[in-house]
C-alpha positions in Angstrom: 78.4 82.9 70.3 80.3 85.8 68.8 84.1 85.3 68.9 84.6 88.9 70.2 82.4 88.2 73.2 84.4 85.1 74.1 87.7 87.0 73.7 86.4 89.9 75.8 85.1 87.6 78.6 88.6 86.0 78.8 90.3 89.4 78.9 88.0 90.7 81.6 88.5 87.5 83.7 92.3 87.6 83.4 92.3 91.3 84.1 90.4 90.8 87.3 92.8 88.0 88.4 95.7 90.3 87.6 94.3 93.2 89.6 93.7 90.9 92.6 97.3 89.5 92.4 98.9 92.9 92.1 96.6 94.3 94.8 96.1 97.5 92.8 92.5 97.5 93.9 90.6 95.6 96.6 89.7 92.1 95.4 86.0 92.8 95.9 86.1 96.0 93.8 88.1 94.2 91.0 85.6 91.3 90.8 82.5 93.5 90.9 83.9 95.8 88.2 84.7 92.8 86.0 81.2 91.4 86.5 79.6 94.7 85.6 81.8 95.1 82.5 80.3 91.8 81.2 76.8 93.3 81.6 77.7 96.7 80.1 79.4 95.0 77.2 76.2 93.0 76.6 78.0 89.7 77.0 75.2 88.9 79.4 72.1 90.7 80.6 71.6 91.7 84.2 68.9 88.9 84.6 71.4 86.4 83.3 74.0 87.6 85.7 71.6 87.3 88.6 70.8 83.8 87.2 74.4 82.7 87.5 74.5 84.0 91.1 71.3 82.2 91.9 72.8 78.9 90.7 75.2 79.2 93.7 72.5 80.3 96.2 73.4 77.4 98.5 77.0 78.6 98.9 75.9 82.3 99.5 73.1 81.3 101.9 75.4 79.1 103.9 78.0 81.8 104.2 75.5 84.5 105.2 73.8 82.3 107.8 77.0 81.3 109.5 78.4 84.8 109.5 75.3 86.1 111.3 75.3 83.1 113.7 78.9 83.7 114.7 78.5 87.5 115.0 75.3 87.2 117.1 77.2 85.5 120.0 80.2 87.9 120.1 78.8 89.9 123.1 79.0 86.8 125.2 82.8 86.9 125.0 82.8 83.1 124.3 85.5 83.4 121.5 88.1 85.1 123.8 87.3 82.7 126.6 87.9 79.6 124.4 91.0 81.1 122.9 92.5 81.6 126.3 91.7 78.0 127.3 93.4 76.7 124.1 96.6 78.7 124.9 96.6 77.3 128.5 96.1 73.7 127.1 99.0 74.3 124.8 101.1 75.4 127.9 102.2 78.5 126.1 104.1 76.5 123.5 103.9 77.8 119.9 104.6 74.3 118.6 101.7 72.8 120.6 99.5 75.7 119.5 100.1 75.0 115.8 99.6 71.2 116.2 96.5 72.0 118.3 95.0 74.0 115.5 95.6 71.0 113.1 94.0 68.6 115.7 91.0 70.9 116.2 90.2 71.7 112.6 90.8 68.3 111.0 88.0 66.2 112.5 85.5 69.1 112.1 86.3 69.6 108.5 85.7 65.9 107.9 82.0 66.4 108.5 81.4 70.2 107.8 82.3 72.2 104.7 85.7 73.8 105.2 84.6 77.4 104.7 81.9 76.9 107.3 84.5 75.5 109.8 86.7 78.6 109.1 83.8 80.9 109.8 83.0 79.1 113.1 86.6 78.8 114.4 88.5 81.7 112.9 87.2 84.2 115.4 89.2 82.3 118.1 92.5 83.0 116.3 93.1 86.8 116.8 92.6 86.7 120.6 94.6 83.5 120.9 97.5 85.1 119.0 97.3 88.3 121.0 97.7 86.3 124.2 100.7 84.4 123.1 102.2 87.5 121.5 102.4 86.5 117.8 100.8 87.8 114.5 97.5 86.1 113.9 97.7 86.1 110.1 99.9 83.0 109.8 97.6 81.2 112.2 94.6 82.0 110.1 96.5 80.9 107.0 97.4 77.6 108.7 93.7 77.1 109.6 92.8 77.5 106.0 95.4 75.0 104.8 94.2 72.4 107.3 90.5 73.1 106.5 91.0 72.8 102.7 93.2 69.6 103.1 90.9 67.9 105.7 88.0 68.5 103.3 89.3 65.5 101.3 88.8 63.1 104.2 85.1 62.6 103.4 82.7 63.2 100.6 81.0 66.1 102.4 84.2 67.9 103.7 84.6 70.2 100.8 81.9 71.6 98.4 84.2 71.0 95.4 84.8 67.4 96.4 81.0 66.9 96.8 80.2 68.4 93.4 82.6 66.0 91.6 81.6 63.0 93.7 78.0 63.7 93.1 78.6 64.1 89.4 80.0 60.5 89.1 77.6 59.0 91.6 80.2 57.9 94.1 78.8 56.9 97.5 80.0 58.1 100.9 81.5 54.6 101.7 83.2 54.3 98.3 84.8 57.6 98.9 86.1 56.6 102.3 87.6 53.4 100.8 89.1 55.0 97.7 90.1 58.6 98.6 90.2 59.3 102.3 93.8 58.2 102.6 94.7 60.9 100.1 93.1 63.4 102.5 95.2 62.0 105.4 98.3 62.5 103.3 97.3 66.1 102.5 96.9 66.9 106.2 100.3 65.3 106.9 101.9 67.4 104.2 100.8 70.5 106.1 102.1 69.2 109.4 105.5 68.6 107.7 105.8 72.3 106.7 105.1 73.7 110.2 108.7 73.9 111.6 109.8 75.7 108.3 107.0 77.9 107.1 105.7 78.8 110.6 109.2 78.8 112.2 108.7 82.0 114.3 105.5 80.7 116.0 106.8 77.1 116.2 109.7 78.4 118.4 107.6 80.8 120.5 107.3 80.0 124.2 105.1 81.8 126.7 106.6 80.9 130.1 104.3 82.8 132.5 100.8 81.8 131.8 99.6 83.5 135.0 100.0 86.9 133.1 97.4 85.8 130.6 94.2 87.8 130.7 91.3 85.6 131.8 88.2 86.9 130.0 84.9 86.0 131.6 81.7 84.7 129.9 79.0 87.4 129.6 75.3 86.5 129.5 75.7 82.8 130.4 72.0 82.1 130.1 71.9 83.5 126.6 75.0 81.5 125.8 73.3 78.3 127.0 70.4 78.8 124.6 72.8 79.8 121.9 74.7 76.5 122.4 71.5 74.7 121.8 71.0 76.6 118.5 74.6 75.9 117.4 74.2 72.3 118.3 71.0 72.1 116.2 72.8 73.7 113.3 75.8 71.4 113.4 73.5 68.3 113.8 71.4 69.2 110.7 74.5 70.1 108.7 75.4 66.4 109.1 72.0 64.7 108.8 69.8 67.3 107.0 70.2 66.1 103.5 69.6 62.5 104.4 66.2 63.1 106.0 63.0 62.0 104.3 62.4 65.7 103.5 66.0 66.9 102.8 67.1 70.1 104.4 70.1 71.8 102.7 73.0 73.2 104.8 72.2 76.7 103.5 68.6 76.4 104.8 69.9 75.1 108.2 72.4 78.0 108.5 69.8 80.6 107.6 67.4 79.2 110.2 70.2 79.2 112.8 70.9 82.8 111.9 67.2 83.8 112.3 67.1 82.1 115.7 70.3 83.8 116.8 68.9 87.2 115.8 65.7 86.5 117.7 67.7 85.5 120.8 69.9 88.6 120.6 67.0 90.9 120.1 64.9 89.3 122.9 67.7 89.2 125.4 68.9 92.7 124.4 72.6 91.7 124.3 72.8 93.4 120.8 70.6 94.9 118.2 69.7 93.3 114.8 71.1 96.4 113.0 74.5 96.0 114.7 74.7 92.3 113.9 73.8 92.7 110.2 76.0 95.8 109.9 79.0 93.6 110.9 78.3 90.8 108.3 81.2 90.5 105.9 79.4 91.8 102.9 82.7 92.3 101.0 83.3 88.5 100.9 79.7 87.8 99.8 79.8 90.4 97.0 83.2 89.0 95.9 81.7 85.5 95.5 78.7 86.8 93.6 80.9 88.7 91.2 83.2 85.6 90.6 80.1 83.5 89.8 79.1 86.0 87.2 82.7 86.1 85.7 82.7 82.3 85.4 79.2 82.5 83.9 80.6 84.8 81.2 83.2 82.2 80.3 80.4 79.5 80.3 78.0 81.5 78.2 80.5 82.5 75.5 81.6 78.9 75.0 85.1 79.3 76.4 84.7 76.4 78.9 83.2 74.1 76.3 86.0 74.7 73.9 88.5 73.5 76.4 87.1 70.0 76.3 88.1 69.7 72.7 91.6 70.8 73.5 91.8 68.1 76.3 90.7 65.4 73.8 93.4 66.5 71.3 96.2 66.6 73.9 95.3 63.5 76.0 93.6 61.1 73.7 92.6 58.0 75.6 95.7 58.0 77.9 94.1 57.8 81.4 97.4 57.9 83.2 98.7 61.0 81.4 95.2 62.5 81.6 94.9 62.0 85.4 98.3 63.6 86.1 97.8 66.5 83.7 94.3 67.1 85.1 95.6 67.0 88.7 98.3 69.7 88.1 96.3 71.7 85.5 93.2 71.9 87.8 95.5 72.5 90.8 97.1 75.5 89.1 93.8 76.9 87.8 92.3 76.4 91.2 95.0 78.6 92.7 93.7 81.6 90.7 90.0 80.6 90.3 87.8 79.8 93.3 87.5 76.0 93.3 83.7 75.9 93.6 82.9 77.6 90.3 85.9 75.9 88.8 84.6 72.4 89.4 81.1 73.4 88.4 82.6 74.4 85.0 85.1 71.5 84.8 82.7 68.6 85.5 80.6 68.9 82.3 83.9 69.6 80.4 85.4 66.3 81.6 82.3 64.4 81.0 82.2 65.7 77.4 85.8 64.7 77.0 85.4 61.1 78.0 82.4 60.8 75.7 84.3 62.5 72.8 87.2 60.0 73.0 84.9 57.0 73.4 85.7 56.2 77.1 82.1 56.5 78.2 78.6 56.3 76.6 76.8 59.5 75.8 74.2 58.7 78.5 76.6 60.0 81.2 76.0 63.5 79.9 72.4 63.5 81.1 72.0 65.6 84.3 69.8 62.9 85.8 72.2 60.0 85.0 72.3 57.7 88.1 74.3 54.8 86.7 77.9 53.8 87.3 80.7 55.4 85.3 83.3 53.1 83.7 85.9 52.3 86.4 88.8 53.2 84.1 87.7 56.8 83.8 87.2 57.5 87.6 90.9 58.3 88.2 90.3 61.4 86.0 87.6 62.6 88.3 89.6 61.7 91.4 92.6 63.7 90.1 90.3 66.6 89.5 89.0 66.4 93.1 92.6 66.5 94.5 93.7 69.3 92.1 90.7 71.5 92.8 90.7 71.1 96.5 94.5 71.3 97.2 95.2 73.9 94.4 93.0 76.2 96.5 95.8 76.4 99.0 98.1 78.2 96.5 96.7 81.7 96.5 94.4 84.0 98.4 91.5 83.6 95.9 91.9 79.8 95.4 89.2 78.6 97.8 86.2 80.0 99.6 87.7 79.4 103.0 90.7 81.6 102.0 88.4 84.5 101.2 86.5 84.0 104.4 89.7 84.1 106.5 90.8 87.3 104.7 87.5 88.9 105.6 87.8 87.9 109.2 91.4 89.2 109.3 90.2 92.6 108.0 87.5 92.7 110.6 90.2 92.4 113.3 92.4 95.1 111.9 94.9 93.2 109.7 94.9 92.4 106.0 96.1 89.1 104.5 97.8 90.3 101.3 98.0 88.3 98.2 101.8 88.2 98.5 101.8 87.1 102.1 99.4 84.2 101.4 101.6 83.3 98.4 104.6 83.0 100.6 102.9 80.2 102.6 100.6 78.8 99.9 102.9 77.9 97.0 105.2 75.6 98.9 102.2 73.8 100.6 100.3 73.5 97.3 103.2 72.1 95.4 104.1 69.6 98.1 100.4 68.5 98.3 99.9 68.2 94.5 103.1 66.1 94.2 102.0 63.9 97.1 98.4 63.5 95.6 99.8 62.7 92.2 101.9 59.9 93.7 98.8 58.6 95.6 96.6 58.6 92.5 99.3 57.0 90.5 100.0 54.2 93.0 96.4 53.6 94.2 94.5 53.7 90.8 96.9 53.6 87.8 99.8 51.2 88.5 
């Protein structure tokens, strides 16, 4: 590929990240303009750009389906009702509310993708914050931190973790044995920061709970049927891909959305046009554009070139390589969404271990089902931790971050890049250091 095309794709990508960080333009506009520049500069054709988007159809389908599903049941007032009950259970204590969010999100994210969990639970946060009299933005950011961290508890908790685990053929049980403790440490790291980063909410106390508004459930019969639909969706999220005829989470979410639209239309609690109008199209377009930008780096050979650099710097030193990868991928993941990052990094890392003679060339085959040499696995484990926890660093680092930002905008507030950075950098650095210590002790010493 022409050198000028590789250089231009790098410049466009860095420019988009810069615009997002400085907030000169909306992040969706920046990403969309960057993707279109690749097309107009003839670095890739429009069909090729659409092809890179289609490679991530599962992520986009999952997001769209859950967005429709959640929006369809807003007229029942269920989110405000549950939010009030959570505040009452927390007895008006900001400390208990923060710990309650951790306790609520952690087990769910162990079995559901973290962005999906944020889409399901984030609508509870604004009414909950309003009732206790605090800004809901820090609560949404906390939910994101916990969701991203708890995604490391199991193989299916985070898409980035699943992509890496699938690439090295690690089983669900092997993951639990080798890596789940690292996920526990990541969640504990978030809890440790609560009294400091979330000090104002931690010290909040609502003494008179009788003054809380007590919203009532609307359309209870519709909500009962809706509960069956949501239960169906959650069940098949967990078991769908292990059925004799596998059903992907995206297909389950889209079917759930279709059933929710049917229910809303038939019961007349809302119109299809209203529901689809309120879908967070900005977030969906942002992800599509980012996939194209990563595709530009892939097509022009930028990503492949990095594997040679890795080999030169690291040689066969697994200990050094694991630590460098953990922090390097962690930092990259704070500015590049972790799903496309690991999609790009997995083949790069495989090529590296083959180039330096740590694994046979057979591992490069897309259908390779054998076992990887045990001595190279810490490299992939380090990449898992770096990609997942690095996503806590900035607003664009993980899909759940962008989802939370979209939900905040829908409720009248914006999570700025600077605001997220204030919370994200301390949490990310603490988690990366903790994870490095875990990988070092568990696998390398």
